[in-house]
N, C-alpha and C positions, 0 to 999 in steps of 0.2 A: 750476575755473570753465569754463562752456560757451564754445565758440568764438563769436566775434562774428558775428552774422547780418546780412549786408548784402544788401539787395534793391534792385534798380533797375527802374523801370517808368515808365508814363505815366499821366496823368489821362485816364481813359476809353480804350476800345478801339474804339469804333464811330463813325466820322465818314463816313457813306455819301454825303452830298450836299454841294453847294456847291463854291465854288472851292478850298476847302482840304480837299476829300475825300481819304480814304486809299485809296479804291477805285482799283485800277490802279497805285497808288504803292507800297503795302505789301501789300494784299490782291489776289490775282489776280481779274480780272474774273469775276463770277459765283460767287465763292467762297461756300460755304454757311456754315460755322461759323467766324466771325471770332474768337471767343474762343479756340477750340481752336488756331487758327493763331497768334494772338498769344502764347499760352502756350508755344509752341515756342521763343520768343526771350527771354521775360521771366518772372520768378517772382513778380511782384506787379503789380496794377493798382488804380488808385483809381477807385471808382465815384462818378461825379458826378450821375447821373440821380436818385439818391435825395435830392438837394437839392431837387428839384421835387416829388417825391411819394415816399412810402415804397414800396419794392418789396414784392412778395408773398413769403411763405415758399416758394411753389412756384418762383418765379423764382430765389431764392437756392439752392434745392436743385438746380436745373438748372445753375447756375454751378459748384456743387461737382462735379457729375458730369462736366462738360465740361473740367475742368482737372486737372493732375497732383496727386498727393497732397500734395506740398510747396508747392503754389502758394498765395499769400495774396491777400486782398482788404482794401483800406482803403475804408471806406464814409463818405461825407460825410453829415452829419446834415441832416435836413429843414429847409428854410428857415423853417418855422413857428417853430422854436426859436431861430433866429439872425437872420433878416432879416424882421421883422414887416411893414415897409412893402412889401417885394417880395412877400411872401406875400399881403398884402391886395390889391395890384394884380393879382396873378394869379388869386386865388380870389374876390375880392369880400368876403372875411371878415376881420374885424379882431380876433377874440378871441385871447387869449393861449393858448399851448400848455397842455394839461392833462395830468394823470396818465394819462388814457385815451390821449392821443396818444403819450405815452412808452411805454405798454404796446404799442400798435400797432407802434411802431418797433422795440421790443425783440423782438417776435415775428418781425419780418422778418429779424432778425439770427441767429435761433436755428440755422438750418441751417448757417450759416458757423461759428458757435461750436462746434456739435457735431462738425463735421468738422475743427476746429482750423485753420480757414482765415481767421479774422478777425485781421488784423494790427493794425488801429486803427480807432477811430471818430473821424473828423475833424470838429471843431467849428470852422467857419470863420466869423469875425465880420466884419461890414462895416467899411469905413474910417470910417464915421460913429460907430462904437461907441467912445466915449471911456472911459478908466479913471475912472469915477465911481461913486458909491454905488449908483445905480439899475442901472447896467450890471453891477456886481459881484453885486448881489442876484439879477438874472435869470440870470446865468451860474452862480452858485452853485446855484440851483434845478436848472438843466440838468445840471450836473456830478453832483449828488446822484442825479438820476434815472438816470444812466448810469454810475455809479461802478463797477459790476461789470465794465466793459469797459476795454480799453486805450485811453485817451483822449489825443488830441493836439489842441491848441487853436491856431488861427491868428488872432493879433491883427494889425491893420494900421494902427491909429492910433498916432502917436508917443507919446501919453500913457502907453501900457503899457510903454514902454522908458525912461521917465524915471527909474524906480527898478526896475532889473532884479531886484534882490534881493527887493523886495516882491512883484513878479509871480511870481517863482520860489516864494516861500513860499505864495502864494495857490493856485497850481496843485499844489504838493506835497501839500497836504492831501487831494487827491483822486487822488494818484499820476498826475496828468496831465502831459504833456510840452508844451513850448512849441515850436510849429512855426517853423522858420527859413525865411524866404522871400527869394528873389531876384526882384526886380520893379523897374519904373521907380520912381525915388525923387522925391518931391515934399516940400514944406515940412512937410506933416503926416504923412509916412510914418514907419513904425516903423523904429527903428535897432537892428540886431542884430549879434552877434559871430560868428554861424554856428558856435557850439559847442553841444554837447548841453545842454539844459536840461530835465532829467527823464530817466526811464529809457529813453525812445524818442527817438533822434535822427532827427527827421522833417524832411527838407529838400525844399522845393518850388521849382521853377524856373518862373516865369510868363513869362519873356522880358523884354526891355528896350525894348519898342516904345513909347517915351515919347510920341511925337507922336500915336499912335492911342489911347492908354490911356483917355482920358476922352471921346473923340469919340463922339457919339451914334450916328453911322452906322457906326462901326467894326465892331461885332459880333465875329465870329470873327477879323477882321483884327487885333484887339487882340493876339492871340497869334501874330502872324506875325513870328517872330524866331528866328534860328538862332544859337546860341552858338558861338563859336570855341573851338578847343582851348585857346588861351591864357586864355580866360575861365573855362573849366571846370577847368583844372589846379589852381588853388588850392583849389577845393572838393574835388577828389579827395584832395588831401593832408589836408584837415581830416577827411574821412571815414576815411581810413586811420589817423589819429591819435586819432580819437574813442574815449573810454573806454566809451561806451555799448555794451551788448551787442546791442541791436536798432537797426538803422539802415535807414531807408527813404529812397530818393531818387526823387522823382516829378517828371517833366517835364510841364508843362502848356502848353508852347508848341506846341500841336498842329497849327497851320495847315499844311496840305500835307505832313504827316508829319514836320515838323521835330523834334517831341518824340521820335519814334522814332529818328531819326538821332542826336540828342544823347544819348539813353539808351544806344544801342549804343556811341557814342563814350566815354561815361562808364564803361561796362563795361570797355572796352579800357584806359582810364586806370588802372583798378583791377586790371588783369591778369586779369580774369574772361573766360572764353570762352563763346561761345554759337553757335548754328547760323549758318551763313553767311546774311546777309540776302538777301532776294529781289533778283534782278537789277534789277528796276524801281526799287527803293529805292537801290541802289548807283549806278545810272545817274544818278539825280537828285542824290545826295550822294556825289560821287566820293571824298571822304576815307574813306568806309567800305571802300574797296578794301583 
């Protein structure tokens, strides 16, 4: 049996502007190639820009060239497939996704697939997506369109966890894995056991900034949360014990570089080594010393 592959990284690598920018915190001021710099410390990154529009094959080819051979990318699926209201608000279009849209997105993935660098295609569903017949029908169509890729699905409404076994069976038909998420919890939030559900144990940390989570003016402040060592230790133990052969741990609490600090902290909890963090990051997060 192959050794378990555990990868730790962040959601996105480029946060150049705003109060929560990584410039001068992680990346040296005026740094040219941020992805190349990021890949010195981590072996996976989750691409979230593809949620807003598919990237071009040329962009994906550039990502391949700028990262080490064993580096991996997880790619978030376009919102047209998962968030129709958000897509309509952004584009002014209300039509359902088509096979042509799926073809376009598949073409954008091909350079990553050919290079062996596609870790997962992340299908993130909104909290408003309940476990009902209409939702399952739409999701089934999407899963069929992308069934040739390693799929991970993030549910957020509690109805999907009312029968864990039924949700597991639904995903298993497409060899898809159920994303486990740490986030602020509300009455309608999904409940999870943080164990692998499917071939890929995919764990996402969104932070626990409950007061800001639904605030309209929050924007990136929603992700302004720094996990403590005590909060992360139980998750590190679950990762160590997980029977899944493929494990991805992604930190999305990106505000001000907090995801970077927690990802490096998590690597240490697992006993994995990486290059010494930049002094600017260590000075902000002294526990990295």
